[in-house]
C-alpha positions, 0 to 999 in steps of 0.5 A, a space after each residue: 500590781 506588777 502588771 501595772 508597773 510594767 504598763 506604766 514603765 512601758 508608757 513612761 519609757 516610750 513617751 520619754 524616748 519620744 520626746 528625745 529626751 534623756 532620763 536626766 532632762 525629764 528628771 529635771 522637770 519632775 524634780 526627781 533623780 535621773 535614778 528615779 526615772 531609771 526605776 520607773 521605766 524598769 518596772 521597780 517603782 510606780 510614781 505617786 499621784 502627783 508625779 503622774 498628774 505631772 507627766 500627763 501635763 507634761 506629755 499633754 496625755 490623760 493619767 488613764 493613759 499612763 495607767 493602761 497598755 497600748 501598743 506601739 502604733 497607738 503610742 506613735 499616733 498620740 505623738 504625731 497627732 500632737 506634733 502635727 496639730 502644732 505645726 498646722 495651728 503654727 502654720 495658721 497662725 503664720 499665714 493669717 498674719 501674712 493673708 491680714 497684710 494681704 487683705 489690707 494691702 488690697 482694700 488700700 490699693 483699691 483706693 489708690 494708695 499702693 502700700 508695699 511696705 505693708 508686707 516689710 511691717 508684716 515680717 517682724 509681726 508672723 515672727 513674734 506670733 512664732 515666738 510665742 508658739 514655740 515658746 508655748 508649746 516647750 520647744 523654745 530651743 528653735 526660738 533662736 532662729 526666730 529670734 535672729 531673724 526677728 532682730 534682722 527683720 526690725 532692721 530691715 524694717 527700719 531701712 526700708 522704712 527710711 530707704 530714701 536715706 540709704 542708712 545701711 549701717 543700722 545693719 551694722 547694729 544687727 552684728 552684736 545683737 546677733 552675737 547677743 541672741 547666741 549667746 543667751 541660748 548657750 545659757 543652760 535653764 536652771 531648775 528649781 533644784 539647782 537653785 535650793 
């Protein structure tokens, strides 16, 4: 039993550190105290089956992985593979948007219509794709950059669509919108435990 406690403790600790999380942050996600996380990581206790299931989902590993011994290289491989996969999928999605835009641009060009504004319209669309993907993969903190770019790209899209009017004043709207985005990301997220 002691061996199992040590194996689970090492795996939880390694996975938590690989995510650059504190014991407190992991405890908030699992609705447990940082003291409980500390006990698990010191091998003084083993989380119950429900918590092991939550841990496996959160860290994107199997329960068997949590209960099995691994060397350091294997743990780093799991982490780097997951990070690599999310980056590749993000790049494919981002480039897919621009490739589709290029295909439509070339098709219209072949029929005698040169629509360069398609590339302007593709920017906010590709940024929405990135916002969705980073939200799904739990990296919402990086969304501040994508949402900021999205706000400015929408204003640029409107500006370039009505370029002949030279409505440069549209970009003044971006200043309070940017401040709102920055303030929204300063609001700490409340957990279920804090709400009760």
